[in-house]
Steps between C-alpha positions, in 0.01 A plus 500: 500500500311424817636313799558127477469332837555128569150492647325699233681454173288204401189721486599775269556388140260709293511444125750370253681833464584510871616139487720567200659806656577322823639194327719728290628650825606153613258471792403148595146585604303690233307697754433872520456523878362798683603629841226450757211706367338830576368619832162641407335771705255338736455782745147595396219416738234264372167397647518124536186306444319778319579407141197404297486209258493749212845623603657156478648373172252309289572172324403430144355155554783332308672394821569135559159371623626303797435702819859437604709721731199655672752572775870563432687177413715354776783256455870459423739588219858377498675784315597733784675222692643274226512693173617255233731301728504120508313492832183591309368155416222251553615414853482863604153550356366188667670601824325837496165328447575274798588801717179680401308213656731422795543861617136600462557735207239320292249549781600867517402543133816434300398307191738535205844340468645683201800425280689796358751516213746219410262202527527417125773399259643785287347361180156375400464148361454416131126566533551843651401383849655612828719240669542494880864469609535127573779560751299748705162331447550129427126436533407795282270786592199266497663287769567803719146630445356164603705505821398856585134431419506195728586738783191706423713777348542652154797526266618809314743541211692777325574619148545830318295690243806506276723276292709411807449515875690744720787270603830574327499134393200581282229240544213489249240775536140469389481778240360333189438175692219613729238240407742207509664607827171574672371156404816335635457684828137390521588140414762494774247623757638851546280733704689833480705669228750780560553665160812719485601776255851423374609477136161627387627621158318828541157344455223699669457385859122492491508283190749254650318463830158477340623225270608286793176576684304365206728196475450418867127545464494263203650216706193490722715467812469767773847657524583812701669742260775721642610782267864585569580798275649708786240778479662643188173539310281584801318165502279616786321712239427217253569155643195445722338306216824327399657343809436448867799703619762726347839617612503870582877533546842370410647208694531512876836444669564382855578839652313782670541756222363268232202393707422860597523627142270228368249559777489872414436423134217258577313697767349764266335230283239394755197576283604244240504198733208273578376140491652323201733789405787597727796735508816291540806673654704177461579210727584494870862513617416403859768264631767553236728685744540848354267676746432489872199319645347845570538589132363163390192552720456836327538329162235241586268755664510742209460231232197376692334838546563563127309179416810376319566142394696328778758282326771379735844554349724330758609137513271367771727199552746743663253743656531617861217487754478880468436467126220249555354726771483790253368323191265285708326782688137417426368832629717691255421253220129562566558866414649404164230243433198706604226420245400864450824529305591859580863611482602726788520871425742762629353752745828676576876458461649823633858468619512128426216432745248302295137426575340249261141381553309211343125446512404145601188307407374491861510881519819520702813676382855370495748779564875485437711750693826473307823678595727555201761690705806381689374601846187414701203721408155566641244442224133578554160509336142459620202271461320775310791558263516133399126492425344350814168630634473699823492279810561523875802274462674269253673163511860525386673171414880489465558240228863429592450494878170310457346711775186716515456837669241776516548852368292815532563567132867585471712249310862565588829326572867579530641284221862378497729596213394321178217337692126466449225473759206324334163552667146388426248748640127447534198682641365167624345581840734250673777746576436524876613141566853587387767692695571855382759555229801703605768665290853471631738762364835667554580871473854571396735317266687213670844630399754428772866589532682228693536581868275808483141490638224579251157619613204331334129519582250216458126552477218251560170635360160336546313487168215295641146587606565329836774600748841333515579415861817417696715629216877451512780572252834321478801566277778244447813489288799277427725366774716776643262785414369713788136602464334676792161666541538859624126566536200281595461188285161390635144636508196365681263576210499670160173614347431534130768714336707530821873422511774389738828673413823369647848648469791259463875536521662267247877438503695269272817347647823691461675364194183365335562472127300730269200327346143390562383337823161354593295655779150401616235725650204329669174608660293267717146580617160353588151547363214593738410130505853414616627362170875544467633659186841603373638721225855447375699740282834373362739787438840549344751720680811623324829539679645798318826693486498878472681621186836669553532877506591663170427374149454127430443310178156349548608176334762456777234516775294203625138520392209404724283344230456480124218425259581469130289435192746269323773306677685648798625853556864513388781703659729688260363325189182520294198283573594247230271201483325297772805350673717668763826644371408495130504878447733715290674832575249773583458696176261787425515686169841350424650614832633226730472540877716307747258496793127474546200271503353309206126445546185428302155656543319461728785532747561631852826497698483613864784645709514591867609860547419541870400867478861601446511563122405797284522420131495231232637567151532274193518488122209287378371351178411190298803279447636474146478120510131526409325621188280813488206323662623578849305781673534570872460761773758542779384611844665567837284450808574611858301333780210414271482838325614564143790745509597508131399357161634513145181446306509246217841424348569284194798327347545804273566731798846577631566455870303745711610644832267430792537627855278511806502659844466212749583697816389315812371191321540162669466307173575602142352300216622505138203414278463431128151468349383406154447783254138394439567284195546160662807367677692397190876568484484741796868463599577803715832624641565700815844619386744650753237534776640687801356537851614808694484476880 
């Protein structure tokens, strides 16, 4: 049985047999949920902009003849913020429509206000018609549609291509009622249909989704058709003449690991996207609280460069100014909505340093420099590599800073952990009016033992065709921290490719608690015309404690950071489900272990070792709590280099001993990756891990 998560269970009922088995097991929600999906290999280099029309998927001509969704749909869906709770009602829907207008989201391109599951009564009426819940929607769906239309917006609705929808309450699905339900939707004034995949009775997916396509077409009303079958039948290969968009993944959750996994699954499918037919990696989680603003900007940046539908999933009545700043960024939205309709393609992803480039209709390229890792990273490409023609200089526009610079051809930035720098680069002949772009970076990991000075080196590098003049670097930290330059921090001028390097002594206060602290590195400079410019790099420093001499149980030591594919990393129990503390005793091949870490692929747990340790040992394997689907690889890394690996292990394998020489390493990382079959049931145990120092 696959995972059942509170956020994803509603999506996973597939066929009457699965429903019967789950009901027999006494589960309230008949849903065969998956973990968070597979992380496909996207490391291959592709030539963006060079694909011919013959290489793109053809349509059969049977597609709904409406010219809808020529750019990815933008709007709102309530599910991620309300689920089936009572707060999902007519007042909420109308309130979202009001906010679209009042906050400028309508002007930014957001158009659809979409209802998800739970809008209907659990039973049809005597004529087999759907009945809106009179408590939630006292004026019916028609009344809500009229209100939304009066705002110049469109209304969307939800049902499933099965006998019931995905909610555990079990609202009526459209299987066998397609013509009647489609006509009701049209009569109510619905403009968008999300068609889910639950309780499908094993009927062929293509048949079910084609039947609803034909029913929608027969109504004569233009309705955007969103196919939500979770990518299980590779709809990107067949649905371009069926719907306007199709889900490529399972459901997203409001956490970094889920968003990252879904992004990795969607990125390789670029060739299938285009005007009127889009890859859909699920709704936005921006503003729901499970990620940082940096991570939410990455979420929004990557969904936009992937030409994904932008459906807001947070309750805008409670949204912060930061949320509105992210979802309302018109320069980023313009990337998503570019009429050429290209999905960005991966140029490189080595070491978690991603370069994704998207051809734009005006000939420019949008480039995402995305840092998957937990520390700041320099990520670079070039104008030539992203498909731009040779030129003396290029205009480089930072779409989050809303500032333009010139570059001699290098496209590079030091990107904060989990961050994305989103740039639009053009060979437009206007580059000289802009100040030069500079890259601000830091050599050395900001790992600081309280009371002990740490040497770090900053570097300001001129990427521009014109010189950077009157350059100065500054470095500031929290109150009580001592940061002092120990070499020159200014330069009169930096030519193209030249750098200012400055050494710094950084000391955290004696007694500072272990953990993460914010630091800021800045560079100020002038263009030849005297224009002032500034580059700012937010950094995270870790106050760390050296491990004690001798042998220590790793699970007793404080970690620096964790990333986990399903729920949190657990100490001394298995991974369990998605909530903290829900694991079981660590068990591999029937053997129970008292100490260790319960994780789920893809996972990484980092420890500070301070150059004073020599060896890591552990017994590793897939936990017995999962069925034979689990396949993983365990790895030990020392200062960014792989020191040991198990190869692929399965649930059938007994615990395997793993050890690595980590002599002199500052940081040791315990990594678990998927065994190349998709991240399903990949519960992995680091049993009895020991660090010798």
